[in-house]
C-alpha positions as CSV (number, residue, x, y, z in Angstrom):
1,M,0.0,0.0,-0.2
2,L,1.4,3.5,-1.1
3,R,2.2,5.5,2.1
4,T,2.4,9.4,2.0
5,A,5.4,11.5,4.1
6,D,3.0,12.2,6.5
7,E,1.8,8.3,7.2
8,E,0.9,7.6,10.6
9,L,2.3,3.4,11.5
10,T,1.7,1.4,14.4
11,I,4.7,-0.2,15.7
12,D,4.0,-3.4,14.1
13,E,3.7,-1.8,10.9
14,L,6.8,0.4,11.5
15,A,8.8,-2.7,12.6
16,A,7.5,-4.7,9.4
17,R,8.7,-1.5,7.1
18,A,11.5,-1.2,8.5
19,G,12.5,-5.1,8.4
20,V,13.3,-5.2,12.4
21,T,11.2,-6.8,15.1
22,V,8.8,-4.8,17.4
23,R,11.0,-5.5,20.2
24,T,13.9,-4.2,18.1
25,V,11.9,-1.0,18.1
26,R,11.2,-0.8,21.7
27,F,15.0,-1.3,22.5
28,Y,15.8,1.6,20.4
29,S,13.3,3.7,21.7
30,S,14.5,2.6,25.5
31,R,18.0,3.7,24.2
32,G,16.7,7.4,22.9
33,L,17.7,6.5,19.3
34,L,13.9,7.4,18.4
35,P,11.8,10.0,19.2
36,A,8.7,9.2,21.1
37,P,5.6,8.3,19.1
38,R,2.8,10.5,18.7
39,L,-0.2,9.1,21.3
40,R,-4.1,8.5,19.8
41,G,-5.2,7.2,23.3
42,R,-3.1,4.8,24.3
43,L,-2.5,3.9,20.7
44,G,1.6,5.3,19.8
45,L,1.8,6.2,16.1
46,Y,5.0,6.7,14.4
47,G,6.0,8.3,11.2
48,A,8.5,8.8,8.4
49,E,11.0,10.2,10.6
50,H,10.8,6.9,12.8
51,L,11.1,4.9,9.7
52,A,13.9,6.9,8.5
53,R,16.0,7.0,11.7
54,L,15.7,3.0,11.6
55,D,16.9,3.1,7.8
56,L,19.8,5.3,9.2
57,I,20.8,2.8,12.3
58,R,21.0,0.1,9.7
59,E,23.4,1.6,7.5
60,L,25.4,2.4,10.7
61,Q,25.4,-0.8,11.9
62,T,26.3,-2.0,8.4
63,L,29.3,0.1,8.4
64,G,30.2,-1.8,12.0
65,F,29.5,0.9,13.9
66,T,28.4,-0.1,17.8
67,L,25.1,0.6,19.5
68,S,27.2,3.7,21.8
69,A,28.7,5.1,18.6
70,I,25.1,5.3,16.8
71,E,24.0,6.9,20.0
72,R,26.5,9.9,19.8
73,H,26.1,9.9,16.0
74,L,22.7,10.3,16.1
75,Q,22.9,12.8,19.2
76,R,24.6,15.3,16.5
77,I,21.7,15.4,14.2
78,P,19.5,18.4,14.8
79,E,16.6,17.5,16.7
80,G,13.4,17.5,14.8
81,S,15.6,16.9,11.5
82,S,13.2,16.0,8.6
83,P,13.2,12.7,7.1
84,D,14.6,13.9,3.8
85,E,17.7,15.7,6.0
86,L,17.9,11.8,7.5
87,A,17.8,10.4,4.2
88,L,20.6,12.6,3.5
89,Q,22.7,11.4,6.3
90,R,21.9,8.1,5.7
91,A,23.1,8.6,1.8
92,L,26.0,10.2,3.4
93,I,27.2,7.1,5.1
94,A,25.9,4.4,2.9
95,P,28.2,1.4,2.6
96,W,30.0,1.5,-0.6
97,T,29.2,-2.5,-1.3
98,D,26.1,-4.4,-0.2
99,E,28.4,-7.1,1.1
100,H,27.7,-8.2,4.4
101,A,30.2,-10.0,7.0
102,E,29.3,-13.7,7.6
103,D,30.5,-15.9,10.3
104,L,30.9,-19.4,9.1
105,D,32.1,-22.8,10.4
106,R,34.7,-25.2,8.9
107,H,32.4,-27.2,7.3
108,E,30.2,-24.2,5.8
109,L,33.6,-22.6,4.7
110,D,34.5,-25.7,2.6
111,R,31.1,-25.9,0.8
112,R,31.7,-22.2,0.0
113,A,35.3,-22.4,-1.3
114,G,34.1,-25.7,-3.1
115,R,36.9,-27.8,-1.9
116,H,38.5,-28.7,1.7
117,L,40.7,-25.9,3.2
118,D,43.3,-27.3,5.4
119,D,44.7,-25.4,8.3
120,D,47.5,-23.9,6.4
121,L,45.6,-22.9,3.9
122,V,43.2,-21.4,6.2
123,A,46.0,-19.5,8.1
124,H,47.2,-17.9,4.8
125,L,43.6,-16.6,3.9
126,V,44.0,-15.1,7.5
127,E,47.1,-13.5,7.0
128,L,45.7,-12.0,3.8
129,G,42.5,-10.5,5.4
130,I,40.2,-12.8,3.5
131,L,39.0,-14.3,6.7
132,Q,39.3,-13.3,10.4
133,R,39.2,-15.5,13.5
134,I,36.5,-14.9,16.2
135,D,37.8,-14.8,19.6
136,D,36.2,-18.0,21.6
137,S,34.7,-19.2,18.8
138,D,35.5,-22.2,16.0
139,E,34.1,-20.1,13.3
140,L,35.8,-17.7,11.0
141,R,34.2,-14.3,9.9
142,L,34.4,-13.3,6.3
143,P,34.3,-9.9,5.9
144,S,33.7,-10.0,2.2
145,P,32.1,-12.8,0.7
146,A,33.0,-12.3,-2.7
147,M,36.9,-12.2,-1.9
148,L,36.9,-15.9,-0.8
149,G,37.4,-17.0,-4.5
150,V,39.5,-14.2,-5.3
151,G,41.8,-15.1,-2.2
152,L,41.9,-18.8,-3.1
153,Q,42.6,-17.8,-7.0
154,I,45.7,-15.8,-5.6
155,L,46.9,-18.5,-3.0
156,D,46.6,-21.0,-6.1
157,L,49.5,-19.0,-8.0
158,A,51.6,-20.4,-5.3
159,L,53.3,-16.7,-4.8
160,P,55.6,-16.4,-1.8
161,L,53.2,-15.5,1.1
162,E,55.2,-12.7,2.3
163,M,55.2,-11.1,-1.3
164,L,51.3,-11.2,-1.1
165,V,51.1,-9.9,2.1
166,Q,53.4,-6.9,1.2
167,A,51.2,-6.5,-1.9
168,K,48.0,-6.4,0.5
169,G,49.6,-3.5,2.7
170,I,50.7,-1.6,-0.4
171,V,46.9,-1.5,-1.6
172,E,45.4,-0.9,1.9
173,R,47.8,2.0,2.5
174,H,47.3,3.5,-0.8
175,T,43.4,3.1,-0.9
176,A,43.1,4.1,2.5
177,Q,44.6,7.6,1.5
178,I,42.6,8.4,-1.7
179,A,39.6,7.3,0.0
180,T,40.5,10.3,3.0
181,E,41.7,12.7,0.6
182,L,38.4,12.3,-1.6
183,R,36.2,12.6,1.1
184,E,37.7,15.8,2.3
185,L,37.5,17.0,-1.3
186,F,33.6,16.6,-1.0
187,A,33.1,17.8,1.8
188,E,35.1,20.9,1.4
189,N,33.3,21.6,-2.1
190,V,30.0,20.2,-1.6
191,L,28.9,19.4,2.3
192,R,30.5,22.5,3.6
193,P,28.7,24.9,1.5
194,Y,25.4,23.3,2.0
195,M,25.9,23.5,6.0
196,E,27.1,27.2,5.7
197,H,23.7,27.7,3.5
198,G,21.9,26.4,6.5
199,R,21.0,23.3,4.8
200,P,18.4,24.7,2.4
201,E,16.0,22.4,1.3
202,D,16.2,23.0,-2.4
203,E,19.5,21.9,-1.7
204,R,19.1,18.9,-0.4
205,E,17.9,16.3,-2.6
206,R,21.1,17.8,-5.0
207,V,23.3,17.0,-2.3
208,R,21.9,13.5,-1.5
209,A,21.7,12.5,-5.8
210,V,25.5,13.8,-6.0
211,T,26.3,11.5,-3.1
212,D,24.5,8.5,-4.7
213,Q,25.8,9.0,-8.0
214,L,29.7,9.6,-6.9
215,R,30.1,5.8,-5.9
216,P,29.9,4.2,-8.9
217,L,31.6,7.0,-10.9
218,T,34.3,7.2,-8.4
219,I,35.0,3.2,-8.8
220,Q,35.1,3.2,-12.3
221,V,37.6,6.1,-12.4
222,L,39.6,4.3,-9.7
223,V,39.6,1.0,-11.9
224,N,40.6,2.7,-15.0
225,G,42.8,4.9,-13.3
226,F,44.9,2.0,-11.9
227,Q,44.9,0.2,-15.0
228,R,46.2,3.0,-17.3
229,A,49.0,3.7,-14.4
230,V,50.2,-0.1,-14.6
231,N,50.0,0.0,-18.2
232,D,52.5,3.6,-18.0
233,V,54.7,1.3,-15.8
234,I,55.3,-1.4,-18.0
235,R,55.7,0.7,-21.1
236,D,58.2,2.6,-19.0
237,H,60.1,-0.7,-17.8
238,V,60.3,-2.4,-21.3
C-alpha cells in the first residue's frame, strides 16, 4: 500500500516497513535512538521520521558502528530533523558495498570454497585478511564473501606469502589515503557550502543525488586510473 510522507504507523507496521522486530523498535526507543511516538489515546503512532531513523541505524550497523557509536552519531543530528534530512545523512554514510560479513564454521567454509581448506590454507587466508578469527569461537568471519574466491585464486598462484602480504599492505595503504583525500574534497566543496547556507531544502535533494551518483563513478574512475597507471609502468620499464 502506498503511503505518504505524513503517514501514521503502528509499531507493528513500523517494524514491518523497517525490516526489524517490534522488540528492536522498543529497544531503540528505550536507548533514545527513536523519538517518542505520537499518542492517540493509548495507541502510539509513528511516522516517516521514525522510519528514516531506523534506516539510518541499519546503515551505521552495516558499517560496523557499535550501539554506543550510533547513539553518539544520532545525538549530533539536530532534533526535529525531517525525513529528507535523515535520508541525506543516510546517503552520506551508506556503505559502498552491499556485502555483509558472514560467520562460518569450517564445514560451511569448505562448501563455499568448493573444496576442503586445510589449516595452513585457512591460516594464509587469515593473514591476507580474507578471513578473520573470532575470539572464543570455532567459526571464522568472512568480511567480504566475494573475496573468498579471489583469495583462493591468488594463493593457487603459489607466490611467496610474504610478497602477497606486502602487496595487501600496499593496496590498503594507498586506497585508504585515496578515500580520505576524496572525502575531504567532497566535504570541502559540497557538504560545507550546504551546511554554511543553512541546509536549504532545495539543495538537499541535489546533495543526496550527487552522493549516490559519486559511488559508481568514483569506483569506475579508480579502476580505469589504476589500469592506465599499470600500462604506463609497463611501458616505462620495457
